C-alpha positions in Angstrom: 91.1 68.0 97.9 90.6 71.6 96.6 89.3 72.7 100.1 92.6 71.4 101.6 94.6 73.4 99.1 92.6 76.6 99.8 93.1 76.2 103.5 96.8 75.5 103.1 97.3 78.6 101.0 95.3 80.8 103.5 97.3 79.3 106.4 100.6 80.0 104.5 99.5 83.6 103.8 98.6 84.1 107.5 102.0 82.8 108.6 103.8 85.1 106.2 101.8 88.1 107.3 102.7 87.3 110.9 106.3 87.0 110.1 106.2 90.4 108.3 104.6 92.1 111.3 107.1 90.6 113.7 110.0 91.7 111.4 108.7 95.3 111.3 108.3 95.3 115.1 111.8 94.1 115.6 113.4 96.6 113.2 114.5 98.7 116.2 113.8 102.1 114.7 112.3 104.6 117.2 111.6 107.3 114.6 110.1 106.2 111.3 111.2 109.5 109.6 109.3 111.8 107.4 109.8 113.7 104.1 110.0 117.5 104.1 110.0 119.8 101.1 113.1 122.1 101.3 114.7 124.2 98.6 112.6 122.6 95.8 113.4 119.0 96.8 112.0 116.4 99.2 114.4 115.4 102.0 114.1 112.4 104.4 114.3 113.8 108.0 114.8 111.4 110.8 114.5 107.6 110.5 117.0 104.9 110.8 118.7 105.3 107.5 122.1 107.0 107.5 123.8 108.3 104.4 126.5 105.6 104.6 123.8 102.9 104.6 123.0 103.5 100.9 125.5 102.4 98.4 125.2 104.4 95.2 127.6 103.3 92.6 129.3 105.9 90.4 128.1 105.9 86.8 130.3 104.0 84.3 132.6 106.0 82.0 131.0 106.5 78.6 132.4 104.3 75.9 133.6 106.0 72.7 131.4 105.3 69.8 132.8 104.4 66.4 130.9 105.0 63.2 131.5 102.4 60.5 132.7 103.9 57.2 130.0 104.6 54.6 130.6 102.8 51.2 130.8 105.0 48.2 127.7 105.0 45.9 129.5 105.8 42.7 
């Protein structure tokens, strides 16, 4: 029984690896892109990612902090 489980797990891993390879081949990107160091920062040059593809939310407004009153010690 344990041999059947081991074979089933290896078969499932092989199928998932095949699906991953097929997905990458079907991605449709001719240029994978590369990183270049410019002006003290790394920039992605080429590739299939456009600036509009990445949704970067704006940071939330800071909430005002309230400090509870300190009771008198006298």
